N, C-alpha and C positions, 0 to 999 in steps of 0.2 A: 461491353467492355466491365472491367475488373475497376470500382471506384477506388480511388485511392488518395488518401491524407499526408502526407507531409508534418511534421512535427519535430519541430528542432530551429535551437536557440543563433544558431553560427547561421546567418544566410549563404556562407560558402559553399555547407556542407547542403543547405537546401537545394542551390544551384546543381550543385555536383547529381546530386541524388536525380533530379529531371528532366539534367544533362541525360543520367544515361537510362533514365527510364521513358524517355522518347523514344529508342528505340527500339521500347514494346510495344505494336500498336495494340496491345489488345488491353491495355491500363490507362487511365483515364483521371489527374490528380484534381479533385473537384473543389482542395484548399491546401495551402499552406498555413501553417503555424507556429507562430515563435516563443509559446509556451502550454505550460497544462493546462492553464483556465482556458487557454482560446480554443485545446483542442478538444475538451470536453464536450464543449459549443458547437463546435465544426462534426463529430462524431454521433451526438445526437441528432443534429442537423441533417446530412447526407447519409448518414449509416454506410461507408465504406467497409468492403471485402478483406482490407487489406493497408494496415497503418508502417508507416516510418517513424520511431520513435527515437528521439535521445533520449537516455537516461538522466544525465547532471544537466538540469532546467534551473533558471531562478522560479522563484517559487514557489513550486511543485514539481518533485522531480517523476520519473516515467512512472515508474511505479507507482509513486501514492496517485498519480494520472489514472492508470488503471484503476486501478481497487473503486474509481467514482464509478466504472463503465457499468452497468449491470451488464451485459452480454457485451464482451469487447470482442471486435475486429480480429483479424490474424492481424501478429504484428512482424516486424524484423525491426530490431533491436541496432540500434545506432550507438556508437558509444568509444571513448577515450578510456578505458578502464587499463589496469596494468593488467598482467598476466596473472597475479595472483587473485583480482576481480574475478574475470571471464572464466573461473574453474565452472564456477554456479550454472553458466550457460552449456560449457562442456559436457558436464556431471549431468546433466538433463536432454544433450542432445537436441539443445534448441540454437537456432542461427541467432549469428548476430553480424553486423558488420561493425569492423576494428579501425576509426580512424586513422588515418588515411585509409581509405580501399582504392583498391581497382573497378574499371568497367566488366575485368573479368572474375573478381569475386562479385561486385555483386550482381551479374548475371546467375553463378553461380547458388548465391540464397534466390535470387526470385525463383527459379526455375524448382528449387526445393521445397520454397512454401510453395508453388501451384502443385506440386505432386502429394502435399500434403494437405488442401488448403479445408479438405472434410474431414479430415482426423479429427475423430473424440481424444484421441490418445493424445496429439497437439497441443488441442485448449487444455488440456489435465499439466501439461508439463507447462504450459506457461505458467497457468495458476500456481501450482507449485513452487515458479523460481521466486512471482511476486509475494507469495507467503513467507517464505523464507529462507529463499538462499542471496539474497541480495542487498538485505537493507543498509540503506547511507544512514551514515549518521545521522543525520536532523532528524529521521524518523525515530530517534529517541526523546528527542526533545518537543513533538507536538502530533498532534491527529487529525489529519483533512478529513474533513467530511463534509456530503451533498447534503445540504436543505433544498429541496424544492429545484430550482435554476441556480442557487447560489449557495460557493463552495465557500468553505470555514476553515481557517486553520487556527487550530486550538492548541497553544503553547500545553506542555501537561504539566505546567506549575499550575495551570486557569483549573484541575481536574480534582473534582473531590473523590469522586469513586468510580468502580467500572461495576457493571452490572448487566449479568448475563439476559439473554433479551431472545429465544429461541434460534434461531440461525444468526440475531444479531448479538452486537454488543453495546447495552446503552450506558452512553458517556456522559455524566455529571457533572454538570460546571454551575456556577454563581447564578451566568445568566439563560440555561436555561438547559434541556439535557437533547442527547444526538445520538441518532444511532449508524453504525458503523459494523458494515458485513467478515465479520472477524470473529474470531473466537476468541475465549477469553486467554487459551494455553500460549494464544501468539503474546497477546499482550504484558501476559504473566513473560515471556521471554525476552522481550525488546526492550522493557520498561525498568529502568532502575532498580534493585535490590533494597536500597535502601531509602530509595521514596515512593514506592508502593511495593505493598504487599499482599499475599492473597489469601483472605482471614476463611474461605469459606470457597466453594464450587462456584457458586452464581455473586461470590466478590474481591475486586479488588480497590482498597483503598488508598489513599493517599497518607502516608507517614504524616505528614506535619499540622494532616487537618485533625485529627485524633483527639479528643480529650480525656477521655478513661474509658476500663474496664468496667464495665457492669456485670454482674453476678444474677442470674434469673432464679436458677433455683441451686440445687449442689454440684448439677454436671453442666449447667449451660449458664454460656457467657455470652454478652452482644458489647460491641465497641461503637462509642458514643463521639459522632462527630462534632468539629463546631458548628453544622445548622442543626445541629441537635436530631441527625438522621440516627436511627439503629437498625446495624449491622452486626446480623447472627456470625456467630464468632462457631466453626465447627471443632470438634475435636482437635484434627492437624493443625486447623490456621492460629487455634489459640496459644499453643506452643511458642508458633512461630511467631508470634507477634509479640508476646512476647519477650522473645530473645531480642527483637529485633530493637524494642524500647529500653532493652535493660533492666526489666523487669525479673 
């Protein structure tokens, strides 16, 4: 049996998926979840092969939820996105169910997933979608991280700076530091350029946290933050920061 989890905050949508899936005897639903927090726990507990995942949900959206899963299962997205927003899915040939969807459309999506369930390429496509193509507005305002079994939502206004850390990015806040499996380029792309500036290959700093720029020697500079952290400025980062600060 193929273990499946439904993650959707709309009870009617979950009921429809359950009804359609009941006609496929090789699938079994091990849990229903009405938000991403429940979804993360359910995936860790049951290790399903397939999830039906809504994108627009309270607390955290579907993309943010997937970012917290080390080895995400197969996904069929369910969404009420408009035509413009779903172009990202079409471009990458990732299947989705546009609400409201018929049983015929559901069956086709399920068969497509079964045909591609062991495809490395399909996993890569999903990761590309999550990373760059369908960012939601709230993701410019917060970062969702997982520490142990707990999920934490960090408002970007609470972030002091970002630091590259191998395959992760370390997010520094007054309460502590958190790791996120993303790239520095990702954060540089999604954060507002007037609030965060990349001053070095390994650092992105919060502009309101900056107190001054100091010279180490004739050619090297550092930026000093309110908590007295000293961040190196690269040759390209120095003029960029001066421009943003109006210096």
